[in-house]
NUZAKE-367108 format. One record per residue: x, y, z of N, C-alpha, C, O in turn. Coordinates in steps of 0.05 Angstrom, whole numbers, m for minus. Layout:
<pt n_X="X" n_Y="Y" n_Z="Z" ca_X="X" ca_Y="Y" ca_Z="Z" c_X="X" c_Y="Y" c_Z="Z" o_X="X" o_Y="Y" o_Z="Z"/>
...
END
This chain:
<pt n_X="17" n_Y="m23" n_Z="0" ca_X="0" ca_Y="0" ca_Z="0" c_X="18" c_Y="25" c_Z="0" o_X="36" o_Y="27" o_Z="17"/>
<pt n_X="14" n_Y="43" n_Z="m18" ca_X="30" ca_Y="67" ca_Z="m20" c_X="27" c_Y="86" c_Z="4" o_X="6" o_Y="86" o_Z="17"/>
<pt n_X="48" n_Y="101" n_Z="9" ca_X="47" ca_Y="122" ca_Z="30" c_X="46" c_Y="149" c_Z="16" o_X="62" o_Y="155" o_Z="m2"/>
<pt n_X="26" n_Y="165" n_Z="23" ca_X="24" ca_Y="192" ca_Z="12" c_X="29" c_Y="213" c_Z="33" o_X="22" o_Y="209" o_Z="56"/>
<pt n_X="41" n_Y="235" n_Z="25" ca_X="45" ca_Y="258" ca_Z="43" c_X="24" c_Y="278" c_Z="38" o_X="17" o_Y="284" o_Z="15"/>
<pt n_X="14" n_Y="289" n_Z="60" ca_X="m6" ca_Y="311" ca_Z="58" c_X="4" c_Y="334" c_Z="75" o_X="19" o_Y="330" o_Z="94"/>
<pt n_X="m5" n_Y="358" n_Z="68" ca_X="1" ca_Y="382" ca_Z="84" c_X="m25" c_Y="396" c_Z="90" o_X="m42" o_Y="401" o_Z="73"/>
<pt n_X="m29" n_Y="403" n_Z="116" ca_X="m53" ca_Y="417" ca_Z="124" c_X="m52" c_Y="446" c_Z="115" o_X="m31" o_Y="459" o_Z="118"/>
<pt n_X="m74" n_Y="455" n_Z="104" ca_X="m75" ca_Y="483" ca_Z="94" c_X="m77" c_Y="503" c_Z="117" o_X="m70" o_Y="526" o_Z="114"/>
<pt n_X="m87" n_Y="494" n_Z="140" ca_X="m91" ca_Y="512" ca_Z="163" c_X="m66" c_Y="514" c_Z="181" o_X="m57" o_Y="536" o_Z="186"/>
<pt n_X="m56" n_Y="491" n_Z="191" ca_X="m34" ca_Y="492" ca_Z="210" c_X="m7" c_Y="486" c_Z="198" o_X="13" o_Y="489" o_Z="212"/>
<pt n_X="m6" n_Y="476" n_Z="173" ca_X="19" ca_Y="470" ca_Z="160" c_X="32" c_Y="443" c_Z="167" o_X="53" o_Y="437" o_Z="157"/>
<pt n_X="18" n_Y="427" n_Z="183" ca_X="29" ca_Y="401" ca_Z="191" c_X="31" c_Y="383" c_Z="166" o_X="13" o_Y="381" o_Z="150"/>
<pt n_X="54" n_Y="370" n_Z="163" ca_X="59" ca_Y="350" ca_Z="142" c_X="57" c_Y="323" c_Z="154" o_X="70" o_Y="317" o_Z="174"/>
<pt n_X="41" n_Y="306" n_Z="142" ca_X="37" ca_Y="279" ca_Z="154" c_X="34" c_Y="258" c_Z="131" o_X="28" o_Y="265" o_Z="108"/>
<pt n_X="38" n_Y="233" n_Z="138" ca_X="37" ca_Y="211" ca_Z="119" c_X="12" c_Y="194" c_Z="124" o_X="3" o_Y="191" o_Z="146"/>
<pt n_X="1" n_Y="184" n_Z="102" ca_X="m23" ca_Y="167" ca_Z="103" c_X="m18" c_Y="142" c_Z="85" o_X="m11" o_Y="145" o_Z="62"/>
<pt n_X="m23" n_Y="118" n_Z="96" ca_X="m24" ca_Y="94" ca_Z="80" c_X="m51" c_Y="94" c_Z="66" o_X="m72" o_Y="96" o_Z="79"/>
<pt n_X="m50" n_Y="92" n_Z="39" ca_X="m75" ca_Y="95" ca_Z="24" c_X="m74" c_Y="77" c_Z="m1" o_X="m54" o_Y="76" o_Z="m15"/>
<pt n_X="m96" n_Y="63" n_Z="m6" ca_X="m98" ca_Y="47" ca_Z="m30" c_X="m98" c_Y="65" c_Z="m55" o_X="m107" o_Y="88" o_Z="m53"/>
<pt n_X="m88" n_Y="54" n_Z="m77" ca_X="m88" ca_Y="69" ca_Z="m102" c_X="m116" c_Y="77" c_Z="m110" o_X="m119" o_Y="99" o_Z="m122"/>
<pt n_X="m136" n_Y="61" n_Z="m104" ca_X="m163" ca_Y="67" ca_Z="m112" c_X="m177" c_Y="89" c_Z="m94" o_X="m198" o_Y="99" o_Z="m102"/>
<pt n_X="m165" n_Y="95" n_Z="m71" ca_X="m176" ca_Y="115" ca_Z="m54" c_X="m168" c_Y="144" c_Z="m62" o_X="m145" o_Y="148" o_Z="m70"/>
<pt n_X="m187" n_Y="162" n_Z="m60" ca_X="m181" ca_Y="190" ca_Z="m68" c_X="m171" c_Y="207" c_Z="m45" o_X="m158" o_Y="227" o_Z="m50"/>
<pt n_X="m177" n_Y="199" n_Z="m21" ca_X="m168" ca_Y="214" ca_Z="2" c_X="m186" c_Y="237" c_Z="10" o_X="m178" o_Y="255" o_Z="24"/>
<pt n_X="m211" n_Y="236" n_Z="1" ca_X="m230" ca_Y="258" ca_Z="7" c_X="m237" c_Y="259" c_Z="37" o_X="m247" o_Y="280" o_Z="46"/>
<pt n_X="m234" n_Y="237" n_Z="51" ca_X="m242" ca_Y="237" ca_Z="80" c_X="m218" c_Y="241" c_Z="99" o_X="m222" o_Y="237" o_Z="123"/>
<pt n_X="m195" n_Y="249" n_Z="89" ca_X="m172" ca_Y="253" ca_Z="106" c_X="m173" c_Y="279" c_Z="120" o_X="m181" o_Y="300" o_Z="109"/>
<pt n_X="m165" n_Y="278" n_Z="146" ca_X="m165" ca_Y="302" ca_Z="163" c_X="m137" c_Y="305" c_Z="175" o_X="m123" o_Y="285" o_Z="179"/>
<pt n_X="m130" n_Y="330" n_Z="181" ca_X="m104" ca_Y="335" ca_Z="194" c_X="m105" c_Y="323" c_Z="222" o_X="m124" o_Y="327" o_Z="237"/>
<pt n_X="m84" n_Y="308" n_Z="229" ca_X="m83" ca_Y="295" ca_Z="256" c_X="m78" c_Y="315" c_Z="279" o_X="m82" o_Y="308" o_Z="302"/>
<pt n_X="m71" n_Y="340" n_Z="272" ca_X="m65" ca_Y="360" ca_Z="293" c_X="m90" c_Y="377" c_Z="298" o_X="m99" o_Y="380" o_Z="321"/>
<pt n_X="m101" n_Y="389" n_Z="277" ca_X="m122" ca_Y="408" ca_Z="281" c_X="m149" c_Y="399" c_Z="270" o_X="m170" o_Y="412" o_Z="275"/>
<pt n_X="m150" n_Y="377" n_Z="255" ca_X="m175" ca_Y="366" ca_Z="245" c_X="m186" c_Y="378" c_Z="220" o_X="m208" o_Y="371" o_Z="211"/>
<pt n_X="m171" n_Y="396" n_Z="208" ca_X="m180" ca_Y="409" ca_Z="183" c_X="m182" c_Y="388" c_Z="161" o_X="m165" o_Y="371" o_Z="158"/>
<pt n_X="m204" n_Y="389" n_Z="146" ca_X="m210" ca_Y="370" ca_Z="125" c_X="m195" c_Y="377" c_Z="99" o_X="m188" o_Y="400" o_Z="94"/>
<pt n_X="m192" n_Y="358" n_Z="82" ca_X="m181" ca_Y="360" ca_Z="55" c_X="m153" c_Y="374" c_Z="54" o_X="m150" o_Y="395" o_Z="43"/>
<pt n_X="m133" n_Y="361" n_Z="67" ca_X="m106" ca_Y="372" ca_Z="65" c_X="m96" c_Y="369" c_Z="36" o_X="m108" o_Y="355" o_Z="20"/>
<pt n_X="m75" n_Y="383" n_Z="29" ca_X="m63" ca_Y="382" ca_Z="3" c_X="m44" c_Y="359" c_Z="0" o_X="m26" o_Y="356" o_Z="16"/>
<pt n_X="m48" n_Y="343" n_Z="m21" ca_X="m29" ca_Y="321" ca_Z="m26" c_X="m3" c_Y="332" c_Z="m37" o_X="m3" o_Y="349" o_Z="m55"/>
<pt n_X="19" n_Y="324" n_Z="m25" ca_X="45" ca_Y="334" ca_Z="m33" c_X="59" c_Y="315" c_Z="m52" o_X="54" o_Y="291" o_Z="m52"/>
<pt n_X="76" n_Y="326" n_Z="m69" ca_X="93" ca_Y="310" ca_Z="m86" c_X="117" c_Y="302" c_Z="m70" o_X="131" o_Y="319" o_Z="m60"/>
<pt n_X="121" n_Y="275" n_Z="m68" ca_X="144" ca_Y="266" ca_Z="m53" c_X="162" c_Y="250" c_Z="m71" o_X="154" o_Y="241" o_Z="m92"/>
<pt n_X="187" n_Y="246" n_Z="m62" ca_X="206" ca_Y="231" ca_Z="m78" c_X="202" c_Y="201" c_Z="m77" o_X="190" o_Y="191" o_Z="m57"/>
<pt n_X="211" n_Y="187" n_Z="m97" ca_X="209" ca_Y="158" ca_Z="m98" c_X="234" c_Y="146" c_Z="m85" o_X="256" o_Y="157" o_Z="m89"/>
<pt n_X="230" n_Y="125" n_Z="m71" ca_X="253" ca_Y="112" ca_Z="m58" c_X="252" c_Y="82" c_Z="m64" o_X="231" o_Y="70" o_Z="m63"/>
<pt n_X="275" n_Y="71" n_Z="m70" ca_X="277" ca_Y="42" ca_Z="m75" c_X="300" c_Y="31" c_Z="m58" o_X="322" o_Y="41" o_Z="m60"/>
<pt n_X="294" n_Y="11" n_Z="m42" ca_X="314" ca_Y="0" ca_Z="m25" c_X="323" c_Y="m28" c_Z="m35" o_X="337" o_Y="m42" o_Z="m20"/>
<pt n_X="315" n_Y="m35" n_Z="m58" ca_X="323" ca_Y="m61" ca_Z="m69" c_X="351" c_Y="m61" c_Z="m80" o_X="363" o_Y="m39" o_Z="m81"/>
<pt n_X="362" n_Y="m84" n_Z="m87" ca_X="389" ca_Y="m85" ca_Z="m97" c_X="389" c_Y="m72" c_Z="m125" o_X="371" o_Y="m75" o_Z="m140"/>
<pt n_X="411" n_Y="m58" n_Z="m130" ca_X="414" ca_Y="m44" ca_Z="m156" c_X="394" c_Y="m22" c_Z="m160" o_X="386" o_Y="m17" o_Z="m183"/>
<pt n_X="386" n_Y="m8" n_Z="m139" ca_X="366" ca_Y="13" ca_Z="m139" c_X="367" c_Y="31" c_Z="m164" o_X="384" o_Y="27" o_Z="m181"/>
<pt n_X="350" n_Y="50" n_Z="m165" ca_X="347" ca_Y="67" ca_Z="m188" c_X="362" c_Y="94" c_Z="m185" o_X="362" o_Y="110" o_Z="m204"/>
<pt n_X="374" n_Y="99" n_Z="m162" ca_X="384" ca_Y="125" ca_Z="m155" c_X="402" c_Y="138" c_Z="m177" o_X="394" o_Y="159" o_Z="m187"/>
<pt n_X="425" n_Y="128" n_Z="m183" ca_X="443" ca_Y="142" ca_Z="m200" c_X="438" c_Y="139" c_Z="m230" o_X="447" o_Y="156" o_Z="m246"/>
<pt n_X="423" n_Y="119" n_Z="m238" ca_X="419" ca_Y="114" ca_Z="m266" c_X="396" c_Y="131" c_Z="m278" o_X="392" o_Y="130" o_Z="m303"/>
<pt n_X="382" n_Y="146" n_Z="m262" ca_X="359" ca_Y="161" ca_Z="m272" c_X="359" c_Y="190" c_Z="m265" o_X="338" o_Y="202" o_Z="m262"/>
<pt n_X="383" n_Y="202" n_Z="m262" ca_X="384" ca_Y="230" ca_Z="m257" c_X="380" c_Y="238" c_Z="m228" o_X="378" o_Y="262" o_Z="m222"/>
<pt n_X="380" n_Y="219" n_Z="m209" ca_X="378" ca_Y="226" ca_Z="m181" c_X="405" c_Y="224" c_Z="m169" o_X="424" o_Y="214" o_Z="m181"/>
<pt n_X="408" n_Y="234" n_Z="m145" ca_X="434" ca_Y="233" ca_Z="m131" c_X="441" c_Y="204" c_Z="m126" o_X="424" o_Y="187" o_Z="m126"/>
<pt n_X="467" n_Y="199" n_Z="m121" ca_X="477" ca_Y="172" ca_Z="m117" c_X="471" c_Y="161" c_Z="m90" o_X="478" o_Y="137" o_Z="m85"/>
<pt n_X="459" n_Y="176" n_Z="m72" ca_X="453" ca_Y="165" ca_Z="m45" c_X="423" c_Y="162" c_Z="m42" o_X="407" o_Y="174" o_Z="m56"/>
<pt n_X="416" n_Y="146" n_Z="m23" ca_X="387" ca_Y="142" ca_Z="m17" c_X="383" c_Y="141" c_Z="12" o_X="402" o_Y="140" o_Z="28"/>
<pt n_X="358" n_Y="140" n_Z="21" ca_X="352" ca_Y="138" ca_Z="49" c_X="354" c_Y="110" c_Z="59" o_X="349" o_Y="104" o_Z="82"/>
<pt n_X="363" n_Y="92" n_Z="41" ca_X="366" ca_Y="64" ca_Z="49" c_X="393" c_Y="57" c_Z="60" o_X="399" o_Y="34" o_Z="66"/>
<pt n_X="410" n_Y="77" n_Z="64" ca_X="435" ca_Y="73" ca_Z="77" c_X="459" c_Y="70" c_Z="59" o_X="475" o_Y="52" o_Z="63"/>
<pt n_X="462" n_Y="87" n_Z="39" ca_X="486" ca_Y="86" ca_Z="23" c_X="481" c_Y="91" c_Z="m6" o_X="459" o_Y="97" o_Z="m15"/>
<pt n_X="503" n_Y="89" n_Z="m21" ca_X="502" ca_Y="95" ca_Z="m50" c_X="494" c_Y="70" c_Z="m65" o_X="500" o_Y="48" o_Z="m56"/>
<pt n_X="480" n_Y="74" n_Z="m87" ca_X="472" ca_Y="52" ca_Z="m104" c_X="481" c_Y="58" c_Z="m132" o_X="481" o_Y="81" o_Z="m141"/>
<pt n_X="489" n_Y="38" n_Z="m146" ca_X="495" ca_Y="41" ca_Z="m175" c_X="470" c_Y="36" c_Z="m190" o_X="450" o_Y="27" o_Z="m179"/>
<pt n_X="470" n_Y="42" n_Z="m216" ca_X="446" ca_Y="38" ca_Z="m232" c_X="438" c_Y="9" c_Z="m235" o_X="415" o_Y="4" o_Z="m241"/>
<pt n_X="457" n_Y="m9" n_Z="m231" ca_X="451" ca_Y="m38" ca_Z="m234" c_X="451" c_Y="m48" c_Z="m262" o_X="444" o_Y="m71" o_Z="m267"/>
<pt n_X="459" n_Y="m31" n_Z="m281" ca_X="460" ca_Y="m39" ca_Z="m309" c_X="489" c_Y="m40" c_Z="m318" o_X="505" o_Y="m24" o_Z="m309"/>
<pt n_X="496" n_Y="m59" n_Z="m336" ca_X="522" ca_Y="m60" ca_Z="m348" c_X="541" c_Y="m75" c_Z="m332" o_X="564" o_Y="m77" o_Z="m340"/>
END
């Protein structure tokens, strides 16, 4: 299940929500102030598998998975 980041329009809190691809997120509320319909944020993609995608696709050579990854090709 994907994790989506949302930002509250009222208090500015950024929070994550596990959400099915088929769900629109219309019922999501800020966990701090309860404001409805926070803004979905664009977040970066992360791959922790072997031969990750980091350096082969224009991203930096490091990842949040604990080190540098090569493109895994060649």
